[in-house]
C-alpha angles and dihedrals in degrees: 000000000000138000107265120247089247093055092046090051091052093047092050090049092050092048091051091048093049103036093139091052096053100036135018093191102052127080119213091258093050092046090053089053091049093047092055089061097036117108107201091194090059091047092051093047090054093047095045109033097173119079095228094052093044091051093052093045092050089048091052093046090052090050093045095049091051090047090048091056090051095048094048087063090051116085094200098046102079094114090052091045091056090054094048092048091050091053091050091051092047092052091052092050098258105131110199096191090231109127124190136139108277127209094194110123121244116229120226134185110253099213098068089052089063102217115224135187127239136180115244129165095340090312133104106227134182127233144170133203121231128171093344095311129105119226125195125214113251102162139015126188139185118266093251089060094076095130098050090044091054094044092050092048091050091049090052093046090050087061090053093250108154109235149151126222113206136178132197138168090278109031154001114241137192118205129190124206105265096225091052114106087227095063099080093037093054094039091055092046093048094128095054099029099104095049095046098045096041091049092053092043091052092049092048093056093044088056092048090050093051091048092053091050091053094050 
C-alpha cells in the first residue's frame, strides 16, 4: 500500500506553505529541492515498520489530505484547518511543538479488535473491545467513503462522544462506547446520522467564526 499521488501532492504543497513550521534550517528554495527527491512512502515505511500501523497511518493521511482540501475552500474552517495540518505534520515526523487537545479521530484496524455480535433490545448488534471498554457499531460505510467517515467521526468527537473509527478490507466503521448515553440514540438513528451530525457541526463552526469576527 502506498500514499496516493493526490495525497503526496497535498503534502508537498503543505510543506512548502509551512516551511518555517517544519524546519528552522531550510529556506523555501532548499525545501523545494529536498521535496523533489523525497519519497514519502519510504519515510512512512521507516516511521511505521509494522504493516498494521503503516496501513492505518496511510489511511489517515489520505483522509486528512482530502479534508484539508475541503477546509481550504471553507472560509470559516481555519481553526479546523490548523488542527488537520498539525496532524499531517505529526504523522510525517515533523513535530511542531504545539500541544493542544485534539478532537481528530484515530483510525484503528478492525481485525485485531475481533468484532462480536450480541443480543440487545430485540436487536442483534455488533461490538468490539478496546482498552477495557466495549464499543457498539453505529455506522458502517463503504471503503470509498473515507472522507465522510472521517468528517462524521470528527464531528462526533468534537461533541465529546467516545468513539472508535476502524477500517478493514470490506468497510469503514464507527463505534460508540456502549455505556455512553449516545450509543443507543445514534445506533437507532443510523440512517440519518451523517446528515444530522454534520448539519449541527457546520452550524457550530459558523457560530464560532461569527463570534471571533465580533471580538
